[in-house]
C-alpha positions, 0 to 999 in steps of 0.5 A, spaced: 690 357 582 689 351 577 696 348 574 693 351 568 692 358 571 700 358 574 704 363 570 710 360 566 717 361 569 720 361 562 715 365 559 719 372 559 715 378 562 717 384 557 720 391 559 715 397 557 718 402 554 720 406 561 724 400 563 728 399 557 730 406 557 732 405 564 736 398 563 739 400 557 742 406 560 745 402 566 747 397 561 752 402 557 754 405 563 756 399 566 759 398 560 763 405 559 765 407 566 770 402 567 774 403 561 774 410 562 776 410 569 782 404 568 785 407 563 788 414 566 790 409 572 793 404 568 797 410 564 799 414 570 800 409 576 800 402 572 794 400 576 788 397 573 781 399 576 781 393 580 788 394 583 786 401 585 780 399 589 783 393 592 789 398 595 783 404 596 779 399 601 784 396 604 787 403 605 780 406 608 779 400 613 782 400 620 789 399 621 789 398 614 787 390 615 780 388 612 778 380 611 779 378 603 771 376 603 770 383 605 775 386 600 772 381 594 765 384 596 767 391 597 772 391 590 766 387 587 771 381 585 771 374 586 776 371 591 779 367 587 780 374 582 782 377 588 787 372 591 791 373 585 791 380 586 793 381 592 798 375 591 802 380 586 801 385 591 805 381 596 810 379 590 811 387 590 811 389 598 804 392 598 800 387 602 801 381 606 796 376 608 795 372 615 789 368 618 784 372 622 786 372 629 779 372 631 776 367 626 782 363 623 777 361 617 779 367 614 784 371 611 785 378 613 789 383 607 794 388 610 797 393 606 804 395 607 807 402 608 809 402 601 802 399 599 799 405 602 804 410 598 802 406 592 794 408 593 796 415 596 800 416 589 794 413 584 789 417 588 789 423 585 788 420 578 783 417 580 779 422 583 780 426 577 776 421 573 771 420 577 769 427 577 770 428 570 766 422 568 761 421 574 760 427 579 761 433 575 756 432 569 751 431 575 747 436 580 746 435 587 740 432 586 743 428 581 748 425 585 743 424 591 739 419 586 745 416 584 747 414 592 741 412 593 739 407 586 747 405 587 745 403 594 738 399 592 741 395 586 748 393 590 747 388 594 750 381 597 749 375 593 748 372 600 742 377 601 739 375 594 739 368 597 734 371 603 729 373 599 
């Protein structure tokens, strides 16, 4: 291939109609769903969606303990944002942080009994919203497709660097 025949990496490869429909549908959902899932949690439990997801992921981990880096990935937030949230949880007596005994370079977030009680109390509100705004409008085939698509799109940043 000659230098003249190389594609310009800055030239846009425009979306066709089908691609545009898929993309704009996803973009609409990405912007719409967080508010729909956050609002009932804020109103009924005093938690943001990010706070709830953080507590929930720790509560589901073995011994209610999880590395902060893994928690940041699961809750879809930066380590600095997560650190601020967990600090607030510590101040409320909901969580504790400690060095990872297997590798001191990592920090472990642990859920206290009080934190577990908070997430258990908030869970029904979250589940009602997830059912109402995400799952109930879908049939079994749609839910399977959604799970399959989400798995393909949810890639760790480190995985992107490898490709």
